[in-house]
Phi, psi and omega in degrees: 000137181288160180300315178303317180294318179297320179295322178296314180300313180297319181296318180297313181297316180296318179297317178298319181294317180295316180297320180295329182280321189263333190237156176280068188281346183303309180293320182297308186294318179298317180295315180296316180297319180295320179296319179296319180294327183289345178288343175060222184298324180299317179296320179295318180297317179296320178298315180302311182297318180296322181293315181297314182296318180293324179293314179298324182275008179066027175269147182296134180268358184297323181295316179293325178294318174299320181296325178298316177295321180298315186280321191244356181087173187294322185280305179293326178299317178292321180297334178268314186290322183296309176298326179295318180293322178292319178297317178296317179296323180291319177298316179297319179299314182291324176294322179293338178267356183230258190290336181254018185298313181297320178296316179298320179298322178293326183293328186243004188300322186267007186265119174300330179298319180297320179293320179295320179294319180300315180294320182291319181296327178296328180285315183205089188301309184300312184301314186282328174296319178299313180297319180294326177290325180286324180217078190291137171282336174251156167303153186311309186289326177291324181299327178303316182284324178298318180289336179294341181270355179269182181266008181297141180284158180298319180298314178297319181298313183295312183294313180295322178294317181299317180287315185291329180275346187300313181300314180296320178298317180298321180295313181294320178297317181297317177299318179295331182281349186292322184296305178295328179295316179296322180295316180296321180291321183283335183277346178234112179274077183249158178294136180098354181295326178297319178298317179296321178298315179299318180296321178295315180295316179298319178297319178297314181296319180295318179296316179298321180296319178298316181297316180296315180298313182295320180295315180294319179297317179294320180296319178296317180296319180291326180295333178276317187278334183236061180299331181287348182281350183281331186280000000 
């Protein structure tokens, strides 16, 4: 896991712990999550649109991914956030190949990494897009435009992006789901709550372990395949 991602994870967990200690967040988080769920299809559509627009505009999608977990829980949150992230990445990719091509070329023109990626993608588009999504040399949103300048096909780009972004998306969604889950568990002293808490913690650790393993494996592969990207 990269340092920025690790810092975000640590910050989220620390913030949740401090808030739980100082503030009556149980009622707040449960109420907010319920309101988001009650918006139904309209809320999902608005979330989708916001995610796509933020991705195209090079804004970080991590906040929205956390929000999906907060509002809809780990499973439904992932089912919503993952397609939204792929849709946003695909829109940026297609814009980078059409109306925003000159702008995208200026953004990556001076980067040795971009040249190395272009050569590697020509050899095996799906493999390298997948590796880059697991351990990006560019920030997520910039990578969408950088890849639009390569020869990778749209189908390979979409499939590799969907698979490669899934572990990181799952981790952020899971982190976002912790606050309302903790509130619900603490507000009801019911039998079995301890078991549910253990399952949530185990799920978080398992998800984080998958992300760390995948990121390190991808980084090792990229260091061999893209030596020119280091300079």
